[in-house]
N, C-alpha and C positions, 0 to 999 in steps of 0.2 A: 246591753241585754235588757229587754223589758221585764218587768215583774208581773203586774196584774195584766191579764189578757182576756179579751172577749173575742170569740171566733164566730164568724158567720160564714157558713158554706152552703153549697147547693147540691149536696148529696151524691155527686158523681164519684167514680173510682178515685180520681185525683184528689178530690176534697177529703174523702175518708182516709186516704193515705196521709194527707196533711194533718188531719186530726190526730192520727197515730204519732206523727212526727212531733207535734206540739207536746204530746203527753210524755215524750222521752226527754224533753228539755228540762234540766234540773233547775234552772233559774227562772222558769216561767210558771206563774200561778194562773192556771186557766180557771176563770170564775164563771164562765157560761158559754154555751154553744147554741147558736140559733141557726135554723135551717130555712133556706129560701126554696120554694118549689119551682126552681128554674130547670136545672139539668137533672131533674129527678121527679118521680112521683113522691109526694110528701110523706105518705104513711110508711112505705118501706124504707125511705131515707131516714126517718126518725128512728125506726127500728135498728138500722145499721149504726146510726150515731150512738144509740144507747148500748148496743152490743159491744161496740169498741170501748166505751167507758167501762162496761162490765169486765171486759178482757183485761183492762189495765187497773182494775180495782178502784175506779174513780166515779162510781155512780152518785157520789155527792155533788157532782157538777151539774148545775141546772141546764135544762134544754128548753128552748123556745121554738114554737111552731110558727113559721111564716104562712100567712094566709092571703098575701097579695100575689097575683099571678102575672104581673108584668104586662108588657105590650107585645113583644115578639117571642113566641114560644120556641123553646128548643125542640129539635126533632124527637118524636115519640120513642124511637128505638134507642136513643141515647138515654132518655129519662128512665128506662126500664131496668137499668143495670143494678140498682140496689136489691131488686128481687133475687138476682143471682148471688150477690154478695152475702145475703142473709142465709143462703144455703151452703156456704163454704164449710168445710169440716170443722174448723176452729170456732165457728159461730153458731151453727145450726142447733146445737144442743144446749146452748146457754139458757138460763132461766128466762121465762117470757118477759117481753118488754112491756112497759106501761101502755095504757090506752092512748093511741096517738092523738085522740081528740081531747085528752085531758091536760095537755101541756099548755102553759101560758102562751099568749101571743108573743111572737118574737120581738116586736117593738116594745111591748111592755116589759119583757125581761131585760132588754137592753137598758131601758130607763131605770128599772129597779137596780141593776148591777152598777150602773154609772152613779146613781144617786147614793148608793150605799158604800161606794169604794172610798177608802181612806186616802188613797193616792190617785193620781191621774192614771188612766187606763189606756193601754195600747189595743187597737182594734185590728184584727186580721180578717180580711174578707177574701175568700177564694171563689165567690160567686158574685152575682149582682149586688148592688149597694142598697137596694130598696128598703130592707128592714132598718138599716141604720138611718136612712133619710127620713123614714116615717117616724122613727123614735125622736130624732132631733127636731123635726117639725113640731111634734107634740110637746117636747120639752127643750126648747132652744137654749135654755140656761145651762144645759149639760154639755154644750160644746166646750166649755172651759175644763171639763173633766177628761177630755180626750188628749192623751199624750202624743199619739201618732196613729195614723191610719196607714196600714200596709195593704194594698189592694192589687190582686192579680187582675189587670184590666188594661185595655187599650192597645193601640198599634199606631206608632207615630211616623217612623221612617221605613216602614215595611208594610206589605199588604195585610189586610185583615184576614180573619178566618170564617167570616159569614159568607156562605154561598146559598142564596135563596132568591126567591122571586122579588122583583122590583128593588134589587139592591146591587150596588156597584162593587161590592167586595172589599170596601175600605175599613169595615168595622170589625171589632173583636166581640165575641159573643156576650161576655159579661156586661158590656156596656150596651150592646144592641138590645138585650132583653128588656131593658128599661132606660132608654136614652134620656127621658125627662128627669128621673131621679139622678142619673149620672151627671147631667148638666148642673143640677142643683148642688150636688156634693162639691163639684169643682168650684162653683160660685162662692161657696162659704169660705174658701181659702184656709181650711184647717190644715194642720201639719199632715200632709198627704204624700205618700210615696207610692207610685204605681210601678208594678213589675209587668211591663207590657210584652207583647209578642216580640218586640225588638230584641229582648234578651232571652225569653223562653224558647225562642227558635234555636238556641244554642244547646238545648238539653233534651234531645229526643229520648224516648224509651228505646234502648238498644238491646239486642240479644246478648251482646257481650256483657253489658251491665247485669242483665238478668242471670247470665251464667255465673258471674261472680257472686251475686246474691244467693244463688242456689247452693253454693259451697257452704253457706251458713245455715242450712236448712234445719239443723238441730236447735237453733235459736227460734223461739216461738214467733217473734215479730218478723224475722227474716222469712220464715215459712209463710206467714200470712201475707206479708207484702209481696212476696214472690208470686203467690196465687193471684193477688189483686192485679198486679202489673201484667201477669200472663193473660188476663181477660182483655187486655188492650191490644194484644199482639195481632189480632185479626185485622187490624188496620195497617199493619206493617209487613212487607212493603206495600205501598199503595201508590197508584199513579196520581192521586189527588189529595190524599189525607194521611198525615202521620200523627201519632199520639206523642205529645211532648209532656214534659214534667211541669206543666203550667203552674198549678197550684202549689205543688211541693217546692218549687223553686222560690215562689213568693214566701212560703212558710220558712224556708231556710234563711231568708233575709233576717229574720229575728235573731238568729244565732250567728250569722256570718256576714254582718253588714260590711265589714272591711274587705270582703272578697268581691264586692260589687263595685262597679263604677256607676256613678250617678250624675245627674245633671239637673240643675234648677232651671225650669222653663216656664213660659206662659202658654197656656193651651185652652182649648174649648172643646165642646161636644156638639155635634150636629144632632138635631132632634127630628129631622124630617127626611123622607126618602128623596133621592135614591141613596143617600149616604147616612141614613139614620144610625146613630151610635158611633160614627167616626170620631176619633180623638185626633185633633190636629193642633200643631203648633200655631200660635196666634199672638203676635206682639201685644195686642190689646186684650188678650184673654186673662186667665186666672193663674196665679202662681202655684206651682207644685213641683215635686221632685219625681223624675223618672229614672229607672235603672236602664243603663245602656250596655252593660257588659257584666260578665261574671267569670270567676276562675272556675272553669268547669271541672278540672281535676279535683280541686278541693271540695267542690260541691258533691260529686259522686262519691268520693271517699268519706265524706261526712255522713251521707245516707247509709253507707255500708256499716259504718261504726255505730250509728244511732240504732239501727235495727238489729244490731248484735248485742244490745244492752240487756 
């Protein structure tokens, strides 16, 4: 179990659920949250991030604002979801959030927290990796302060989830948003574990899970997470798109590493169309660990238990 943790997310429903899950982990000390303007508009996403810290009485945790906008933008309709989240009953009447333009830059906050940490820091990324890459390019000596990077990213032996113009469908969105930074991160061969679509495809958001969660509605976190996941149900069932527990599965790896099967591989990232952002196995590529399976029963039970705390 990691102790010191930095989290970088990109403001979507799954990211905010992941932030809540981290805050329920008793052995994790969250020392900072940075937000990437990828699957969100940054101002409402910063508000959501702060409101969840308020809800958990953890406004002492610093927030960093990402100002780098990547290469391939997420669809606008996905990015607007934090506006809805901030209007949910448990969040709308919380005290006002700080000025979204007053936060330190995300790379600078990462540098500050790594520099000041007494021990090596685990980094959880549930969005693109750009903020971390920008920080470590600016202060490469801090690579030695990274204990492990857990990143929801990639697709290796399964199709990607990018469906857009001039793309062949092989990439996963967090990598596709900034293929250049993704390739750089792999090339550094830091202790990196990817939670790719290969394993997240096993954990859809199902109505049966939401039904069980709803039986815990008297618990504040179960109430809120049930509302958040309910906002995803308009994509289920769908002939082309299903909402999976992408980020929250990656987050659960912090607490349940023994429930995952993993494999050490060599891999690379394509940086050019038509397969920009594709993560692929490559014997001459870079060494990293990928998750290949998970005990789904234990995972779902863990979520129910944590959100009943």
